[in-house]
N, CA, C and O atoms as a Maestro MAE file, in Angstrom:
{
 s_m_m2io_version
 :::
 2.0.0
}

f_m_ct {
 s_m_title
 :::
 protein
 m_atom[304] {
  # First column is atom index #
  i_m_mmod_type
  r_m_x_coord
  r_m_y_coord
  r_m_z_coord
  i_m_residue_number
  s_m_chain_name
  s_m_pdb_residue_name
  s_m_pdb_atom_name
  i_m_atomic_number
  :::
  1 25 0.820 -1.199 0.000 1 A "MET " " N  " 7
  2 3 0.000 0.000 0.000 1 A "MET " " CA " 6
  3 2 0.861 1.259 0.000 1 A "MET " " C  " 6
  4 15 0.420 2.306 -0.473 1 A "MET " " O  " 8
  5 25 2.041 1.174 0.506 2 A "ARG " " N  " 7
  6 3 2.911 2.341 0.586 2 A "ARG " " CA " 6
  7 2 3.197 2.933 -0.800 2 A "ARG " " C  " 6
  8 15 3.188 4.153 -0.967 2 A "ARG " " O  " 8
  9 25 3.452 2.066 -1.800 3 A "LEU " " N  " 7
  10 3 3.712 2.544 -3.151 3 A "LEU " " CA " 6
  11 2 2.476 3.259 -3.695 3 A "LEU " " C  " 6
  12 15 2.599 4.326 -4.296 3 A "LEU " " O  " 8
  13 25 1.300 2.694 -3.497 4 A "ARG " " N  " 7
  14 3 0.066 3.322 -3.981 4 A "ARG " " CA " 6
  15 2 -0.151 4.679 -3.314 4 A "ARG " " C  " 6
  16 15 -0.569 5.633 -3.970 4 A "ARG " " O  " 8
  17 25 0.125 4.767 -2.039 5 A "ARG " " N  " 7
  18 3 -0.032 6.034 -1.334 5 A "ARG " " CA " 6
  19 2 0.894 7.074 -1.951 5 A "ARG " " C  " 6
  20 15 0.494 8.219 -2.160 5 A "ARG " " O  " 8
  21 25 2.108 6.685 -2.238 6 A "SER " " N  " 7
  22 3 3.064 7.588 -2.863 6 A "SER " " CA " 6
  23 2 2.567 8.045 -4.238 6 A "SER " " C  " 6
  24 15 2.685 9.221 -4.585 6 A "SER " " O  " 8
  25 25 2.017 7.123 -5.009 7 A "GLU " " N  " 7
  26 3 1.485 7.488 -6.321 7 A "GLU " " CA " 6
  27 2 0.313 8.451 -6.176 7 A "GLU " " C  " 6
  28 15 0.209 9.424 -6.923 7 A "GLU " " O  " 8
  29 25 -0.556 8.187 -5.227 8 A "PHE " " N  " 7
  30 3 -1.695 9.069 -4.998 8 A "PHE " " CA " 6
  31 2 -1.227 10.471 -4.607 8 A "PHE " " C  " 6
  32 15 -1.746 11.466 -5.113 8 A "PHE " " O  " 8
  33 25 -0.262 10.546 -3.722 9 A "LYS " " N  " 7
  34 3 0.260 11.853 -3.307 9 A "LYS " " CA " 6
  35 2 0.868 12.600 -4.486 9 A "LYS " " C  " 6
  36 15 0.705 13.815 -4.600 9 A "LYS " " O  " 8
  37 25 1.564 11.890 -5.360 10 A "ARG " " N  " 7
  38 3 2.142 12.523 -6.555 10 A "ARG " " CA " 6
  39 2 1.047 13.076 -7.454 10 A "ARG " " C  " 6
  40 15 1.144 14.207 -7.931 10 A "ARG " " O  " 8
  41 25 0.011 12.287 -7.688 11 A "ILE " " N  " 7
  42 3 -1.098 12.743 -8.534 11 A "ILE " " CA " 6
  43 2 -1.747 13.974 -7.922 11 A "ILE " " C  " 6
  44 15 -1.933 14.984 -8.601 11 A "ILE " " O  " 8
  45 25 -2.083 13.894 -6.671 12 A "ARG " " N  " 7
  46 3 -2.765 15.001 -5.982 12 A "ARG " " CA " 6
  47 2 -1.906 16.262 -5.990 12 A "ARG " " C  " 6
  48 15 -2.404 17.355 -6.259 12 A "ARG " " O  " 8
  49 25 -0.644 16.112 -5.701 13 A "SER " " N  " 7
  50 3 0.264 17.251 -5.650 13 A "SER " " CA " 6
  51 2 0.382 17.953 -7.003 13 A "SER " " C  " 6
  52 15 0.320 19.180 -7.075 13 A "SER " " O  " 8
  53 25 0.549 17.183 -8.061 14 A "VAL " " N  " 7
  54 3 0.679 17.774 -9.396 14 A "VAL " " CA " 6
  55 2 -0.607 18.482 -9.788 14 A "VAL " " C  " 6
  56 15 -0.566 19.587 -10.330 14 A "VAL " " O  " 8
  57 25 -1.752 17.858 -9.518 15 A "LEU " " N  " 7
  58 3 -3.020 18.490 -9.882 15 A "LEU " " CA " 6
  59 2 -3.262 19.776 -9.091 15 A "LEU " " C  " 6
  60 15 -3.824 20.733 -9.623 15 A "LEU " " O  " 8
  61 25 -2.842 19.802 -7.832 16 A "GLU " " N  " 7
  62 3 -2.961 21.029 -7.046 16 A "GLU " " CA " 6
  63 2 -2.051 22.112 -7.609 16 A "GLU " " C  " 6
  64 15 -2.462 23.267 -7.729 16 A "GLU " " O  " 8
  65 25 -0.820 21.752 -7.955 17 A "ASP " " N  " 7
  66 3 0.126 22.716 -8.528 17 A "ASP " " CA " 6
  67 2 -0.344 23.224 -9.885 17 A "ASP " " C  " 6
  68 15 -0.137 24.389 -10.226 17 A "ASP " " O  " 8
  69 25 -0.983 22.336 -10.663 18 A "ALA " " N  " 7
  70 3 -1.448 22.707 -12.000 18 A "ALA " " CA " 6
  71 2 -2.726 23.540 -11.938 18 A "ALA " " C  " 6
  72 15 -3.127 24.143 -12.934 18 A "ALA " " O  " 8
  73 25 -3.360 23.572 -10.776 19 A "ASP " " N  " 7
  74 3 -4.576 24.357 -10.569 19 A "ASP " " CA " 6
  75 2 -5.633 24.019 -11.617 19 A "ASP " " C  " 6
  76 15 -6.184 24.903 -12.274 19 A "ASP " " O  " 8
  77 25 -5.903 22.728 -11.759 20 A "THR " " N  " 7
  78 3 -6.895 22.263 -12.722 20 A "THR " " CA " 6
  79 2 -8.297 22.527 -12.198 20 A "THR " " C  " 6
  80 15 -8.526 22.534 -10.988 20 A "THR " " O  " 8
  81 25 -9.226 22.743 -13.108 21 A "ASP " " N  " 7
  82 3 -10.614 22.987 -12.739 21 A "ASP " " CA " 6
  83 2 -11.488 21.819 -13.145 21 A "ASP " " C  " 6
  84 15 -11.304 21.228 -14.209 21 A "ASP " " O  " 8
  85 25 -12.432 21.496 -12.296 22 A "GLY " " N  " 7
  86 3 -13.418 20.487 -12.632 22 A "GLY " " CA " 6
  87 2 -12.878 19.077 -12.618 22 A "GLY " " C  " 6
  88 15 -11.673 18.856 -12.501 22 A "GLY " " O  " 8
  89 25 -13.781 18.130 -12.738 23 A "PRO " " N  " 7
  90 3 -13.372 16.724 -12.774 23 A "PRO " " CA " 6
  91 2 -12.636 16.402 -14.067 23 A "PRO " " C  " 6
  92 15 -12.940 16.958 -15.123 23 A "PRO " " O  " 8
  93 25 -11.668 15.501 -13.973 24 A "LEU " " N  " 7
  94 3 -10.845 15.116 -15.124 24 A "LEU " " CA " 6
  95 2 -10.903 13.616 -15.340 24 A "LEU " " C  " 6
  96 15 -11.098 12.850 -14.397 24 A "LEU " " O  " 8
  97 25 -10.733 13.202 -16.588 25 A "THR " " N  " 7
  98 3 -10.614 11.776 -16.896 25 A "THR " " CA " 6
  99 2 -9.206 11.313 -16.527 25 A "THR " " C  " 6
  100 15 -8.309 12.132 -16.324 25 A "THR " " O  " 8
  101 25 -9.022 10.016 -16.445 26 A "ALA " " N  " 7
  102 3 -7.694 9.463 -16.167 26 A "ALA " " CA " 6
  103 2 -6.704 9.883 -17.253 26 A "ALA " " C  " 6
  104 15 -5.548 10.173 -16.946 26 A "ALA " " O  " 8
  105 25 -7.133 9.920 -18.512 27 A "ARG " " N  " 7
  106 3 -6.268 10.334 -19.621 27 A "ARG " " CA " 6
  107 2 -5.858 11.799 -19.442 27 A "ARG " " C  " 6
  108 15 -4.692 12.140 -19.643 27 A "ARG " " O  " 8
  109 25 -6.795 12.660 -19.069 28 A "GLU " " N  " 7
  110 3 -6.481 14.073 -18.855 28 A "GLU " " CA " 6
  111 2 -5.516 14.241 -17.689 28 A "GLU " " C  " 6
  112 15 -4.600 15.061 -17.743 28 A "GLU " " O  " 8
  113 25 -5.726 13.460 -16.638 29 A "ILE " " N  " 7
  114 3 -4.815 13.512 -15.491 29 A "ILE " " CA " 6
  115 2 -3.430 13.045 -15.911 29 A "ILE " " C  " 6
  116 15 -2.430 13.659 -15.538 29 A "ILE " " O  " 8
  117 25 -3.359 11.970 -16.680 30 A "LEU " " N  " 7
  118 3 -2.069 11.481 -17.167 30 A "LEU " " CA " 6
  119 2 -1.368 12.561 -17.986 30 A "LEU " " C  " 6
  120 15 -0.161 12.758 -17.838 30 A "LEU " " O  " 8
  121 25 -2.094 13.251 -18.832 31 A "ASP " " N  " 7
  122 3 -1.501 14.331 -19.636 31 A "ASP " " CA " 6
  123 2 -0.934 15.439 -18.752 31 A "ASP " " C  " 6
  124 15 0.153 15.953 -19.019 31 A "ASP " " O  " 8
  125 25 -1.666 15.809 -17.702 32 A "VAL " " N  " 7
  126 3 -1.188 16.841 -16.767 32 A "VAL " " CA " 6
  127 2 0.070 16.343 -16.054 32 A "VAL " " C  " 6
  128 15 1.043 17.085 -15.918 32 A "VAL " " O  " 8
  129 25 0.051 15.093 -15.602 33 A "LEU " " N  " 7
  130 3 1.222 14.524 -14.926 33 A "LEU " " CA " 6
  131 2 2.452 14.566 -15.828 33 A "LEU " " C  " 6
  132 15 3.530 14.983 -15.406 33 A "LEU " " O  " 8
  133 25 2.278 14.130 -17.068 34 A "GLU " " N  " 7
  134 3 3.409 14.102 -18.000 34 A "GLU " " CA " 6
  135 2 3.902 15.508 -18.309 34 A "GLU " " C  " 6
  136 15 5.107 15.717 -18.453 34 A "GLU " " O  " 8
  137 25 2.998 16.472 -18.414 35 A "ALA " " N  " 7
  138 3 3.391 17.863 -18.670 35 A "ALA " " CA " 6
  139 2 4.196 18.445 -17.510 35 A "ALA " " C  " 6
  140 15 4.937 19.413 -17.683 35 A "ALA " " O  " 8
  141 25 4.044 17.845 -16.323 36 A "HIS " " N  " 7
  142 3 4.784 18.305 -15.144 36 A "HIS " " CA " 6
  143 2 5.927 17.369 -14.765 36 A "HIS " " C  " 6
  144 15 6.440 17.423 -13.647 36 A "HIS " " O  " 8
  145 25 6.321 16.510 -15.708 37 A "GLY " " N  " 7
  146 3 7.500 15.667 -15.503 37 A "GLY " " CA " 6
  147 2 7.288 14.432 -14.660 37 A "GLY " " C  " 6
  148 15 8.261 13.804 -14.243 37 A "GLY " " O  " 8
  149 25 6.047 14.062 -14.395 38 A "GLU " " N  " 7
  150 3 5.761 12.847 -13.627 38 A "GLU " " CA " 6
  151 2 5.416 11.727 -14.596 38 A "GLU " " C  " 6
  152 15 4.583 11.901 -15.486 38 A "GLU " " O  " 8
  153 25 6.053 10.589 -14.424 39 A "GLU " " N  " 7
  154 3 5.803 9.458 -15.310 39 A "GLU " " CA " 6
  155 2 4.907 8.432 -14.618 39 A "GLU " " C  " 6
  156 15 5.148 8.043 -13.475 39 A "GLU " " O  " 8
  157 25 3.888 8.013 -15.326 40 A "PHE " " N  " 7
  158 3 3.017 6.927 -14.896 40 A "PHE " " CA " 6
  159 2 2.911 5.955 -16.050 40 A "PHE " " C  " 6
  160 15 3.064 6.342 -17.208 40 A "PHE " " O  " 8
  161 25 2.647 4.683 -15.743 41 A "GLU " " N  " 7
  162 3 2.569 3.645 -16.771 41 A "GLU " " CA " 6
  163 2 1.522 3.958 -17.823 41 A "GLU " " C  " 6
  164 15 1.771 3.832 -19.022 41 A "GLU " " O  " 8
  165 25 0.335 4.372 -17.357 42 A "SER " " N  " 7
  166 3 -0.786 4.531 -18.277 42 A "SER " " CA " 6
  167 2 -1.941 5.242 -17.578 42 A "SER " " C  " 6
  168 15 -1.926 5.441 -16.364 42 A "SER " " O  " 8
  169 25 -2.938 5.617 -18.372 43 A "ALA " " N  " 7
  170 3 -4.163 6.177 -17.804 43 A "ALA " " CA " 6
  171 2 -4.859 5.121 -16.938 43 A "ALA " " C  " 6
  172 15 -5.506 5.449 -15.944 43 A "ALA " " O  " 8
  173 25 -4.718 3.859 -17.327 44 A "HIS " " N  " 7
  174 3 -5.308 2.773 -16.540 44 A "HIS " " CA " 6
  175 2 -4.705 2.739 -15.135 44 A "HIS " " C  " 6
  176 15 -5.422 2.524 -14.158 44 A "HIS " " O  " 8
  177 25 -3.401 2.948 -15.031 45 A "ARG " " N  " 7
  178 3 -2.751 2.955 -13.714 45 A "ARG " " CA " 6
  179 2 -3.262 4.129 -12.879 45 A "ARG " " C  " 6
  180 15 -3.513 3.979 -11.683 45 A "ARG " " O  " 8
  181 25 -3.414 5.289 -13.502 46 A "VAL " " N  " 7
  182 3 -3.958 6.455 -12.800 46 A "VAL " " CA " 6
  183 2 -5.350 6.119 -12.272 46 A "VAL " " C  " 6
  184 15 -5.657 6.395 -11.113 46 A "VAL " " O  " 8
  185 25 -6.189 5.527 -13.113 47 A "ALA " " N  " 7
  186 3 -7.546 5.162 -12.714 47 A "ALA " " CA " 6
  187 2 -7.548 4.146 -11.578 47 A "ALA " " C  " 6
  188 15 -8.374 4.225 -10.669 47 A "ALA " " O  " 8
  189 25 -6.630 3.201 -11.632 48 A "THR " " N  " 7
  190 3 -6.532 2.190 -10.579 48 A "THR " " CA " 6
  191 2 -6.179 2.826 -9.243 48 A "THR " " C  " 6
  192 15 -6.809 2.532 -8.227 48 A "THR " " O  " 8
  193 25 -5.183 3.690 -9.239 49 A "VAL " " N  " 7
  194 3 -4.760 4.370 -8.010 49 A "VAL " " CA " 6
  195 2 -5.914 5.205 -7.455 49 A "VAL " " C  " 6
  196 15 -6.214 5.139 -6.263 49 A "VAL " " O  " 8
  197 25 -6.552 5.981 -8.311 50 A "LEU " " N  " 7
  198 3 -7.632 6.849 -7.850 50 A "LEU " " CA " 6
  199 2 -8.848 6.048 -7.405 50 A "LEU " " C  " 6
  200 15 -9.516 6.422 -6.441 50 A "LEU " " O  " 8
  201 25 -9.141 4.958 -8.092 51 A "GLY " " N  " 7
  202 3 -10.263 4.113 -7.694 51 A "GLY " " CA " 6
  203 2 -10.081 3.530 -6.305 51 A "GLY " " C  " 6
  204 15 -11.033 3.454 -5.529 51 A "GLY " " O  " 8
  205 25 -8.885 3.128 -5.994 52 A "ARG " " N  " 7
  206 3 -8.611 2.579 -4.656 52 A "ARG " " CA " 6
  207 2 -8.767 3.649 -3.581 52 A "ARG " " C  " 6
  208 15 -9.254 3.363 -2.487 52 A "ARG " " O  " 8
  209 25 -8.365 4.851 -3.880 53 A "HIS " " N  " 7
  210 3 -8.475 5.927 -2.896 53 A "HIS " " CA " 6
  211 2 -9.889 6.488 -2.802 53 A "HIS " " C  " 6
  212 15 -10.232 7.143 -1.818 53 A "HIS " " O  " 8
  213 25 -10.699 6.239 -3.804 54 A "ALA " " N  " 7
  214 3 -12.101 6.651 -3.748 54 A "ALA " " CA " 6
  215 2 -12.831 5.890 -2.644 54 A "ALA " " C  " 6
  216 15 -13.749 6.424 -2.021 54 A "ALA " " O  " 8
  217 25 -12.428 4.660 -2.403 55 A "GLN " " N  " 7
  218 3 -13.052 3.855 -1.346 55 A "GLN " " CA " 6
  219 2 -12.868 4.494 0.018 55 A "GLN " " C  " 6
  220 15 -13.702 4.308 0.905 55 A "GLN " " O  " 8
  221 25 -11.790 5.244 0.200 56 A "ALA " " N  " 7
  222 3 -11.514 5.916 1.469 56 A "ALA " " CA " 6
  223 2 -12.045 7.357 1.478 56 A "ALA " " C  " 6
  224 15 -11.913 8.064 2.478 56 A "ALA " " O  " 8
  225 25 -12.638 7.783 0.373 57 A "GLY " " N  " 7
  226 3 -13.185 9.137 0.309 57 A "GLY " " CA " 6
  227 2 -12.178 10.204 -0.068 57 A "GLY " " C  " 6
  228 15 -12.465 11.397 0.040 57 A "GLY " " O  " 8
  229 25 -10.996 9.786 -0.512 58 A "ASP " " N  " 7
  230 3 -9.954 10.743 -0.875 58 A "ASP " " CA " 6
  231 2 -10.191 11.384 -2.235 58 A "ASP " " C  " 6
  232 15 -9.633 12.439 -2.537 58 A "ASP " " O  " 8
  233 25 -11.018 10.747 -3.050 59 A "VAL " " N  " 7
  234 3 -11.323 11.236 -4.395 59 A "VAL " " CA " 6
  235 2 -12.734 10.774 -4.749 59 A "VAL " " C  " 6
  236 15 -13.161 9.694 -4.341 59 A "VAL " " O  " 8
  237 25 -13.446 11.587 -5.501 60 A "GLU " " N  " 7
  238 3 -14.793 11.225 -5.939 60 A "GLU " " CA " 6
  239 2 -14.731 10.727 -7.379 60 A "GLU " " C  " 6
  240 15 -14.111 11.355 -8.237 60 A "GLU " " O  " 8
  241 25 -15.375 9.602 -7.632 61 A "VAL " " N  " 7
  242 3 -15.450 9.059 -8.985 61 A "VAL " " CA " 6
  243 2 -16.822 9.404 -9.551 61 A "VAL " " C  " 6
  244 15 -17.850 9.045 -8.978 61 A "VAL " " O  " 8
  245 25 -16.824 10.094 -10.667 62 A "ILE " " N  " 7
  246 3 -18.063 10.427 -11.366 62 A "ILE " " CA " 6
  247 2 -18.209 9.387 -12.467 62 A "ILE " " C  " 6
  248 15 -17.434 9.368 -13.423 62 A "ILE " " O  " 8
  249 25 -19.180 8.547 -12.328 63 A "ARG " " N  " 7
  250 3 -19.312 7.363 -13.171 63 A "ARG " " CA " 6
  251 2 -20.041 7.641 -14.480 63 A "ARG " " C  " 6
  252 15 -21.030 6.983 -14.805 63 A "ARG " " O  " 8
  253 25 -19.551 8.608 -15.216 64 A "ASP " " N  " 7
  254 3 -19.998 8.855 -16.579 64 A "ASP " " CA " 6
  255 2 -19.118 8.045 -17.508 64 A "ASP " " C  " 6
  256 15 -18.287 7.258 -17.053 64 A "ASP " " O  " 8
  257 25 -19.291 8.227 -18.779 65 A "GLN " " N  " 7
  258 3 -18.399 7.625 -19.762 65 A "GLN " " CA " 6
  259 2 -17.655 8.729 -20.475 65 A "GLN " " C  " 6
  260 15 -18.297 9.492 -21.197 65 A "GLN " " O  " 8
  261 25 -16.374 8.872 -20.332 66 A "PRO " " N  " 7
  262 3 -15.520 8.093 -19.432 66 A "PRO " " CA " 6
  263 2 -15.650 8.584 -17.995 66 A "PRO " " C  " 6
  264 15 -16.146 9.680 -17.734 66 A "PRO " " O  " 8
  265 25 -15.186 7.737 -17.062 67 A "TYR " " N  " 7
  266 3 -15.170 8.137 -15.655 67 A "TYR " " CA " 6
  267 2 -14.360 9.416 -15.515 67 A "TYR " " C  " 6
  268 15 -13.396 9.648 -16.245 67 A "TYR " " O  " 8
  269 25 -14.770 10.232 -14.567 68 A "ARG " " N  " 7
  270 3 -14.032 11.449 -14.221 68 A "ARG " " CA " 6
  271 2 -13.746 11.420 -12.724 68 A "ARG " " C  " 6
  272 15 -14.456 10.785 -11.944 68 A "ARG " " O  " 8
  273 25 -12.702 12.116 -12.356 69 A "TYR " " N  " 7
  274 3 -12.247 12.109 -10.957 69 A "TYR " " CA " 6
  275 2 -12.188 13.539 -10.445 69 A "TYR " " C  " 6
  276 15 -11.692 14.444 -11.116 69 A "TYR " " O  " 8
  277 25 -12.716 13.717 -9.217 70 A "ARG " " N  " 7
  278 3 -12.705 15.039 -8.586 70 A "ARG " " CA " 6
  279 2 -12.156 14.876 -7.173 70 A "ARG " " C  " 6
  280 15 -12.526 13.950 -6.451 70 A "ARG " " O  " 8
  281 25 -11.277 15.781 -6.797 71 A "PHE " " N  " 7
  282 3 -10.696 15.764 -5.456 71 A "PHE " " CA " 6
  283 2 -11.443 16.743 -4.576 71 A "PHE " " C  " 6
  284 15 -11.709 17.873 -4.985 71 A "PHE " " O  " 8
  285 25 -11.787 16.313 -3.354 72 A "PRO " " N  " 7
  286 3 -12.404 17.262 -2.422 72 A "PRO " " CA " 6
  287 2 -11.408 18.376 -2.105 72 A "PRO " " C  " 6
  288 15 -10.196 18.166 -2.166 72 A "PRO " " O  " 8
  289 25 -11.911 19.543 -1.772 73 A "ASP " " N  " 7
  290 3 -11.022 20.653 -1.424 73 A "ASP " " CA " 6
  291 2 -10.143 20.266 -0.249 73 A "ASP " " C  " 6
  292 15 -10.605 19.699 0.741 73 A "ASP " " O  " 8
  293 25 -8.870 20.584 -0.383 74 A "ALA " " N  " 7
  294 3 -7.914 20.311 0.701 74 A "ALA " " CA " 6
  295 2 -8.182 21.298 1.831 74 A "ALA " " C  " 6
  296 15 -8.398 22.488 1.600 74 A "ALA " " O  " 8
  297 25 -8.162 20.781 3.058 75 A "THR " " N  " 7
  298 3 -8.406 21.640 4.213 75 A "THR " " CA " 6
  299 2 -7.157 21.859 5.043 75 A "THR " " C  " 6
  300 15 -7.210 22.577 6.042 75 A "THR " " O  " 8
  301 25 -6.033 21.266 4.665 76 A "ASN " " N  " 7
  302 3 -4.815 21.482 5.446 76 A "ASN " " CA " 6
  303 2 -3.801 22.231 4.654 76 A "ASN " " C  " 6
  304 15 -2.709 22.504 5.151 76 A "ASN " " O  " 8
  :::
 }
 m_bond[303] {
  # First column is bond index #
  i_m_from
  i_m_to
  i_m_order
  :::
  1 1 2 1
  2 2 3 1
  3 3 4 2
  4 3 5 1
  5 5 6 1
  6 6 7 1
  7 7 8 2
  8 7 9 1
  9 9 10 1
  10 10 11 1
  11 11 12 2
  12 11 13 1
  13 13 14 1
  14 14 15 1
  15 15 16 2
  16 15 17 1
  17 17 18 1
  18 18 19 1
  19 19 20 2
  20 19 21 1
  21 21 22 1
  22 22 23 1
  23 23 24 2
  24 23 25 1
  25 25 26 1
  26 26 27 1
  27 27 28 2
  28 27 29 1
  29 29 30 1
  30 30 31 1
  31 31 32 2
  32 31 33 1
  33 33 34 1
  34 34 35 1
  35 35 36 2
  36 35 37 1
  37 37 38 1
  38 38 39 1
  39 39 40 2
  40 39 41 1
  41 41 42 1
  42 42 43 1
  43 43 44 2
  44 43 45 1
  45 45 46 1
  46 46 47 1
  47 47 48 2
  48 47 49 1
  49 49 50 1
  50 50 51 1
  51 51 52 2
  52 51 53 1
  53 53 54 1
  54 54 55 1
  55 55 56 2
  56 55 57 1
  57 57 58 1
  58 58 59 1
  59 59 60 2
  60 59 61 1
  61 61 62 1
  62 62 63 1
  63 63 64 2
  64 63 65 1
  65 65 66 1
  66 66 67 1
  67 67 68 2
  68 67 69 1
  69 69 70 1
  70 70 71 1
  71 71 72 2
  72 71 73 1
  73 73 74 1
  74 74 75 1
  75 75 76 2
  76 75 77 1
  77 77 78 1
  78 78 79 1
  79 79 80 2
  80 79 81 1
  81 81 82 1
  82 82 83 1
  83 83 84 2
  84 83 85 1
  85 85 86 1
  86 86 87 1
  87 87 88 2
  88 87 89 1
  89 89 90 1
  90 90 91 1
  91 91 92 2
  92 91 93 1
  93 93 94 1
  94 94 95 1
  95 95 96 2
  96 95 97 1
  97 97 98 1
  98 98 99 1
  99 99 100 2
  100 99 101 1
  101 101 102 1
  102 102 103 1
  103 103 104 2
  104 103 105 1
  105 105 106 1
  106 106 107 1
  107 107 108 2
  108 107 109 1
  109 109 110 1
  110 110 111 1
  111 111 112 2
  112 111 113 1
  113 113 114 1
  114 114 115 1
  115 115 116 2
  116 115 117 1
  117 117 118 1
  118 118 119 1
  119 119 120 2
  120 119 121 1
  121 121 122 1
  122 122 123 1
  123 123 124 2
  124 123 125 1
  125 125 126 1
  126 126 127 1
  127 127 128 2
  128 127 129 1
  129 129 130 1
  130 130 131 1
  131 131 132 2
  132 131 133 1
  133 133 134 1
  134 134 135 1
  135 135 136 2
  136 135 137 1
  137 137 138 1
  138 138 139 1
  139 139 140 2
  140 139 141 1
  141 141 142 1
  142 142 143 1
  143 143 144 2
  144 143 145 1
  145 145 146 1
  146 146 147 1
  147 147 148 2
  148 147 149 1
  149 149 150 1
  150 150 151 1
  151 151 152 2
  152 151 153 1
  153 153 154 1
  154 154 155 1
  155 155 156 2
  156 155 157 1
  157 157 158 1
  158 158 159 1
  159 159 160 2
  160 159 161 1
  161 161 162 1
  162 162 163 1
  163 163 164 2
  164 163 165 1
  165 165 166 1
  166 166 167 1
  167 167 168 2
  168 167 169 1
  169 169 170 1
  170 170 171 1
  171 171 172 2
  172 171 173 1
  173 173 174 1
  174 174 175 1
  175 175 176 2
  176 175 177 1
  177 177 178 1
  178 178 179 1
  179 179 180 2
  180 179 181 1
  181 181 182 1
  182 182 183 1
  183 183 184 2
  184 183 185 1
  185 185 186 1
  186 186 187 1
  187 187 188 2
  188 187 189 1
  189 189 190 1
  190 190 191 1
  191 191 192 2
  192 191 193 1
  193 193 194 1
  194 194 195 1
  195 195 196 2
  196 195 197 1
  197 197 198 1
  198 198 199 1
  199 199 200 2
  200 199 201 1
  201 201 202 1
  202 202 203 1
  203 203 204 2
  204 203 205 1
  205 205 206 1
  206 206 207 1
  207 207 208 2
  208 207 209 1
  209 209 210 1
  210 210 211 1
  211 211 212 2
  212 211 213 1
  213 213 214 1
  214 214 215 1
  215 215 216 2
  216 215 217 1
  217 217 218 1
  218 218 219 1
  219 219 220 2
  220 219 221 1
  221 221 222 1
  222 222 223 1
  223 223 224 2
  224 223 225 1
  225 225 226 1
  226 226 227 1
  227 227 228 2
  228 227 229 1
  229 229 230 1
  230 230 231 1
  231 231 232 2
  232 231 233 1
  233 233 234 1
  234 234 235 1
  235 235 236 2
  236 235 237 1
  237 237 238 1
  238 238 239 1
  239 239 240 2
  240 239 241 1
  241 241 242 1
  242 242 243 1
  243 243 244 2
  244 243 245 1
  245 245 246 1
  246 246 247 1
  247 247 248 2
  248 247 249 1
  249 249 250 1
  250 250 251 1
  251 251 252 2
  252 251 253 1
  253 253 254 1
  254 254 255 1
  255 255 256 2
  256 255 257 1
  257 257 258 1
  258 258 259 1
  259 259 260 2
  260 259 261 1
  261 261 262 1
  262 262 263 1
  263 263 264 2
  264 263 265 1
  265 265 266 1
  266 266 267 1
  267 267 268 2
  268 267 269 1
  269 269 270 1
  270 270 271 1
  271 271 272 2
  272 271 273 1
  273 273 274 1
  274 274 275 1
  275 275 276 2
  276 275 277 1
  277 277 278 1
  278 278 279 1
  279 279 280 2
  280 279 281 1
  281 281 282 1
  282 282 283 1
  283 283 284 2
  284 283 285 1
  285 285 286 1
  286 286 287 1
  287 287 288 2
  288 287 289 1
  289 289 290 1
  290 290 291 1
  291 291 292 2
  292 291 293 1
  293 293 294 1
  294 294 295 1
  295 295 296 2
  296 295 297 1
  297 297 298 1
  298 298 299 1
  299 299 300 2
  300 299 301 1
  301 301 302 1
  302 302 303 1
  303 303 304 2
  :::
 }
}
């Protein structure tokens, strides 16, 4: 789980720095990550990481086609 947590933190950090608006697809998130020098295997890997963290309430999954992901506002 430690590796997944690290991946989640990387995704969240880059998206916060990029100041993205609205929910994004895994492909859009992957594009933002790559534009900021972060490498991930694929959009599928991004979706897998975010899906696991959605179970804990760390990210909201909008089950449209394609799925979109939204992060709750950070309070810390």
